[in-house]
Every structure is written in C-alpha cells, then in structure tokens.
N, C-alpha and C positions, 0 to 999 in steps of 0.2 A: 931570914929576917932582913928588913930593909928600913932605911930612914925615909920618912915622908917629906916631900918637898911642899912648897906653898900651894895654896888651893884657893880657888874662888868657886862659888857655887850658888845654886838656887834650890831652896827646899821649901815647899809650901803645901800644907795639907788643905785640900780644897775639895768641894763637890764640883766635879766637871760634868756638866749636863749638856745633852743634845736632844734632838727630837726623839731619837730612838735609843739613846744610851745614857745611863747615869753612872758615874763612878767617882770615887774619891781618889785623887791623884796627888802625888808630891813630885816636884821637879827638882832633881839634885844635879849638882855639877861638881866635879872633882878633878884633881890632877893625879895621875898615877905616880907611884913612889919613884924616887930617884934611885940610882944604883948602876951597876954595870949594864952594858947593852943586853947581855943575856938575861940578867935579872928583870930588866924592864920588859923584854920580849915575853918572858915567862909570865910575868904579872899580867900583861895585857891579854895573853891567851887565857889565863885562869879567870880573869875578870869577865871576858867575853863568854866563856863556858859557863861560869857560875850564874851570871845574870841572865843567860838565855832561858833559865828555868822559870823566870819570874815575869814573863810577859812585859819586859821592859820596852818602852818606846824610846829608842836612842835618838836624841836630837843630834848628837855628835858622838859616835861610837868610840870605843877604845882603839886608839891609833898609835900614838907615840907620846913620850913623856913630856914633850913641849906643848902638847895640846890638852885642853880639858876633856873630860868625859861628861857630856850633858845627857840626862835621861829623865823621862817621866815614868814614875813608878806607880802601878796600880795599888790601891789601898790595901788589898789583901796580901800584897807582897812587901808592904812597907817595912814592917818590923823585921822580917827576915833579911831584907837588904841592908837595913841599918845595922843589924847585929853583925852581918858579914863585914861591912865597911869598918865599923868600930873595932871589931876583933882583929882586923888587919891593919889597924892604925891609919886608916884612910879617912880623914875628916872631911866635912863639907860645911858650907855656910849658906845662908839664905840670900838669894838675889831677887827672886820673885816671891813676894810675900803671899800673894793670893792669885793663883792661876785663873780661878773662876772670875775674879774681879776684872782681870784683863779681857777675858772673853766677853763679859757683860758690857764693859766699856766699848769694846770693838763693835758689838752688835748695836748698841745705843747710838754710837757715832754714825754708823751706816744708816740707821733709821732717820736721824736728824738730817743727814746729807741728802737722803732721798726726798725728804720734804722740801728742802731748799731747791733741789734740782727741779722738782715739779713746779714750784712756785715761780721759778725764774727761767724755766726751759733751758737750762744750761747743764753741761756735764762738768762735774767737779773733779779735777785731776788730783786733788788733795784727799780723796776718799777712796775706800775700797769698794769694789763693785762685784755683782754677780755675773755669771756668764751671759745671761740674757741682756743685762745692761751693757756689757762690753761689746757684744755682737750688735746691739742696737746702735751704739756709738760708732762702730765701724761703718755702718751704712751711711750715717750722717757725715762722717769724716770723708768717705770716698766721694760722696755727692758734693762736698765743699771743695775737693781738690781733684776734679775729674781729669785734668791734664797730666797729673803726676801719680795719682794713687788708684789702684784697682784692687778688687778683692777676688781671690782665687780659692775655690774649694779643692783641697788636695786629697781629701779622703773623708772617711766617717769613723767615729769612735766605736767601741764595742756596743755602746747603747744607742748607736745610730745618730749621734749628734754630728753636725758638720764640723770638719776641721778646716779652718780658714787661715789663709796667709794674705797679708797685705803686700802688694807689689808696688814699689816706688821706682818709676822709670820715666826717663825723658824721651823715650822712643828708641827705635832701632831693634834689630833682631839679635837675640842671644848675646847681649852684652855680658862681659864678665860681671859676676854678682857676689854679693855678701849675704849670708844667711844669718838671721838672728832669731833665737827662740827664747821665750820666757814661760815659766809655769809648768815645766815638764813634771816637777814634783808639786802636786796640787796645793799643799798646805803653805807653800812659800809665797804668800800673797803679795809681799812687797815686789816680787818679780813681775807679776801680771800688771800691777799698778805702775811700776816703772816702765813696763812695755808700752802701756797706753800713752803715758807722758812722752816717752821717747819718740813714738811714732808721730805724735802731734808736733814734736820739736823738729823732726826731720822735714816735715812738710812746711812748717812755718819759716824755717831757716832757708829753704831753697829759694833762690832769687834775692835773698837779703844778706846772707852770709857767704862770703866768697869761697871759703873752704868747703862748706857743705854743698854749695852750687857746683863746684868743680868735682866733688865726689860723685854727685848724681849725674853730672854730664859725662862721666866716665864709666860708672858701674851702676847696676841695678841693686836694690836692696829688697830682700824677701824677709818678711817679719811675721813670725807666728807667735801671737800673744798668749793664746790659751792652748798650750801644747798638749794638755791632758784634760780634755773637756769633762769627761765623766767624773774623774777624781775631783776636779775643781767644783763642779756642781754639788758633789757629795760633801765637800768641806763646808758648803753653805747650808745644805739641808739637814745633815745628819752628824758628821764627825769632823770638826774643824782641823783635827790633827791627821787627816788622811793624806797619804803620800803617793800611793801607787795608782795603777789603773783600776778599773772595776770589772775586769774579765774574770769569770770563774776558773778555778783550777781543778782539773780532773783528779778525783780521788781525795779531794780535800774540801773541807767546809770553809777554808780561808780564801778570801777574794783578793785578786789583784796581783800585778807584776810590777816590779820597779822598772819604769821605762828608761831609767838611766843605767840599767845593767843588762838591757835586752838587745844591745847592738852586737854585731858580729865583729868584735875586736877583743880578743882574749876572752870570749864568752865562756861562762861557766867556771872560771878560775876562782882562786881563793878570795878575791876581792868582791865576791857576790855570794849569795846564799842559794842553796838548792832546796831550802825549806819554804813551801808556799805560804807559810804563816809569817815569814820574816819580812821586815821592811825592805830588805835588799834582795828579795827573791828575783832571780834572773829570768824566770819564765821557762817553759818547756823546750824552747829552741830559739835561736836568734831571729829577731824581727817577728816574733809571734804576736806582738801587740800591733793592732792596726794603727795606733797613734805613732808608733816607731816606723812601721813599714811604709806609711804614707810619706814620711820625710825621706826615707831611703830611696823610694821610687822617684820622688820629685827631684832630689839632688842628682841622682844618677841620670835621669832623663834630661835634666838641664845641661849637665856636662861642662859647665864653665864657671862653677862656684869657686871663688878664690879665698873666701874666709867663712868661718862658721863660729858664731859667738853664742854660746848657750849660757843663759843667765839663771842662776840659782840664788838661794840664801840658806844659811847665813854663815859668816866667819870672816868676811872682809879679806878675800883672797882672789888672785887672778892666776889661773893655772893653764898650762898647755900640756900636750902629750909628752910622756905616756902616763896612763894610770895603771895599766895592766902589767907593765914590766919596768924594771929599773934601767934598762938600756936607754941611753939618751936618744931623743929623736934626731934624725939627720940634720934638721934645721934648728937644733937646740939653741945655738948661740943667737941667731936672729930672733927667734921667738922670745928668748930671755931678755934681750936688749929692748925689744918692743914692749914687753910686759913692764919692765922697769920704767920706761917712758910713760906708759899708760897710768901706772899707779902714782907716779909723781904728779901727773896732770890731775888725777882724781883728788889727791891730797891737798892741792892748791886752794880749793874752794872752802872746805869746812875743816881741813886738817885731819880728815879721816885716813887712818893708816891701814894700808893693805900689805899683806905678804904676797910673794909671787914665786913661781917656780913650776916644775913639772908636778902633775897631780900626785904621783906616788911619793915624791920627796916633800911636798908641801902639806899634804893632808893624810892620805892613806892609799893603800892599793885599792883600786876600783876597776873591776873588769866589765867589759861590755858597755862602755860609756859613749855618749854622743861624739865627743871631740876626738876620741881615739879612732872611732870609725871614720869620721870625716877626714881626719889626717891620713889614715891608711888608704883612703879613696881619693887622694890627690888634692885635698883642700889644705894648703900649707898653713894658712893663718887660722888655726883652730884653737879657741880659747874658751875656758869656763870662768865666769865671774861668780863669786859668792858675795852677795851684797851684805849690807848691814844686818845685824850688828855682830858682836862677838859673844853673845850669850845673855846679856842683861834681859832682853825680851825674847830672843830667839826668833821663832816663827811668828810670834805675836807682836811684831813691831807696831807701835802706835801710829795712827794715821798722820800724826803731826810730823813724822819722819819720812813720809812718802816723797814730798817735793824735795827736801834736802838730799835724800838718797838718789833720786832721779837726776837732780841737778849736778851732783858731784860725779855720777857715773858717766854723764854725757861727754865731758872732755876726754875721758879714757876711751870711750867708743870712737870719738872723732879722731883721736890720735891713731888708733888702730886702722880706721877706715882710710885716713890720709896715707898711711904707710902702704896699705893695699893698693890704693889708687896709683901711687908712685912706684910700686914694685910689682906690676903685673907680670905674670909668668906664663 
C-alpha cells in the first residue's frame, strides 16, 4: 500500500478525428504515489507494464515521482485504465477539457493565417506551417540573405523528401560550427515554429547586434528545422499526434522508429523500446533511419562541430549528457554551469521556469539520443531543450504562444553560443 501525493492532470473525453482515423480519446495526467525509493520504482515499473496493454500514447511516460505521467488513452481502454487508477488510489483531474476542440482551433487558426499570408504575401512567424510552407519560406529567406545564408541538402527521408539544413556563415573554410535541430519528434510543432523564428532572428541580428555578429564572425551555424520530414507531413495530413519516422518495420504492421532513440549511444538499452509499435522504438540497428544517418554523416564529415542543440517539447527543461547512463559526463560541471546561466536568461523575459541537469537525472533514462551521440563524438556543448509547456496544452500549444516561446528561448541560445564562441577547443 502507499499514500498518494498531489496530482495535476488532464482528462477529456473527445472524438479525435483525422483524415484516416477517428477515435475517442481522453488525456490523463497524474503523479505517481509517494513512498520509499523502492516503492516508487516498483510502482513506475508496474504502471508502465500495466498501461502497455492499453495502447496508451504517453506524452510523458512514467519516470520519477517528481514528474507527472501524461497520457492519451484510446476510448476502448478508458474504463479499464480508470478502474486501474482508482483502485490503486491514483487520482487525476482535468486540464484539457476537450482535446478535439484544441485540434479544431489549431486547424482553423492555420487556415486563417494562410488567408492572411496569401493576401499580404508575408510569412507569419506567429502561426504553425506545413513542411511545404516552411521549405518555401527557406528559399525566400536564403534569397533575402545571400551573403549569410545558404541551403544544403544533407539527405533524403524514407519517403524521399529532401532533408535541408540552413547554413549561416560569413565565409572561410571549415569554421568551428554550432548544430541546431528542431522537430525530430514530428508532433512537437512548437519546435519547428521556434526554429523558423530563430533562423530569421539570427539573420536579422547579424550586423545589428554586437554579440550575434561576433558569434557569426567566429563560428558557422547549421540549422535543421524539419528534422523528421515524413513524420511532420503525416502530422498535418493524417495523425497530429505522430512522433516517429514513417519507415516500415520488418515483421510488424506498426510503422516508424523513434529518431531520438536511434543513435549509437547506449543503443538498445532500457531507455528505449524493442517493440516496433512503441513510441520509443529504437529501430533495428543504430542509424537505421535516413533522417538520423544524414545528420551523423554530416557532423562526422564536417569534423569541427563544437555545439549541438536539439530542440524538443514539452516540459521546460534544458538537459545535457548523459541520458543512457548515470555516470556524469567528463564536462559535467561546465555543462551544468552553462545550463544554469541559459535558463536564467530564458526566465528573464516572461518568467518561464526551466529545470536543468543531465537527461537521466532531470527526466528519465533515454538511450540512443542525439546529444549523447554528439557528445561521445567530440561535440562538447551538447544540449537538449524541452520547450513550453509543462502539460496544460502539451504538444498542442496554441499559436498565441509561438512568439513568446521563441522570444524567451533566444537569450538561452545566445548564452550558449557566446560561451562556445569564447571557449573554442
């Protein structure tokens, strides 16, 4: 037996519809019970095991007692999950009254924005966009900044979509460089939107802001905004909640691999799944996904990458290696100090509070992640951002929060980039 601690949550019975799927879903959020370390560990294992039978879409999976468990429950599993939670004295409360309403509002806002963009021939950074719209914007953006920005194709997705990286450079061969990626998990729309805003900000600040100018006079920036093109297109066409790639899995009807568990850094450990139907399926072998392999090949061939910033949502966290093991990174203290400075800079604008630390200590064990691989391959300043929010909207952050999210993230990015510029190795 155990005593249950406080809980926040979201539970909403809704019809969730897409072009090719209709289901009724309820989004729940709960804290695991308090107790001894062993009791909590046991409860988390039991929770994970039990809920695995019910096709739960974990927005934030069972990890530790200090973090909520956020999940979307298919209608056919709803009663069984509720009975399980209630019989184990794990309550939940409502945060999202109507999941479908959020989806409808998001879609309507995009349609209205599209009309405005057409009538004014402008790109609205305050709106969500499709992959075609983002790729179209890239071409315009490069044409507007020909002396600073170029577009590089580093590979193709499984469905043969081009994988593009924006290169910011003031010239010169093989400058030390900073890598930034957004949208590796396709449903995390706030990240691609923040990516577009940030790319524009970098270009507009060069020559106007002394710090950004000094950064770009010293290092190049490579920016991949749509890191999972197939998954991103699928979130717009078919299933807004899609996270993985779209490659088929041999021997399974389930599609896709988690591209943030596919890297050769503790690959296949407990912090990923061997089940092709799981959201955290690590894939058949490291770098099996062309979306991952393209980045691996690019970073290795470049050979002078000094920072790697991989931007996700949600949870308001800034994390550094390791995710696959508890052993502190050799540069732990420097990475921790810089993370503290970055989240302090971030909070200064809108008061948004971030937690920070190593991935395994801050959120959960995660094997085969981007930043563990980059760090193991000599990229010292490797960080993962988890942008807004902490669960009120989750992956369905309203477009009204795009600009505030991007604006507050910018000082944190600048803080890290300044440190890289001043501490080249």
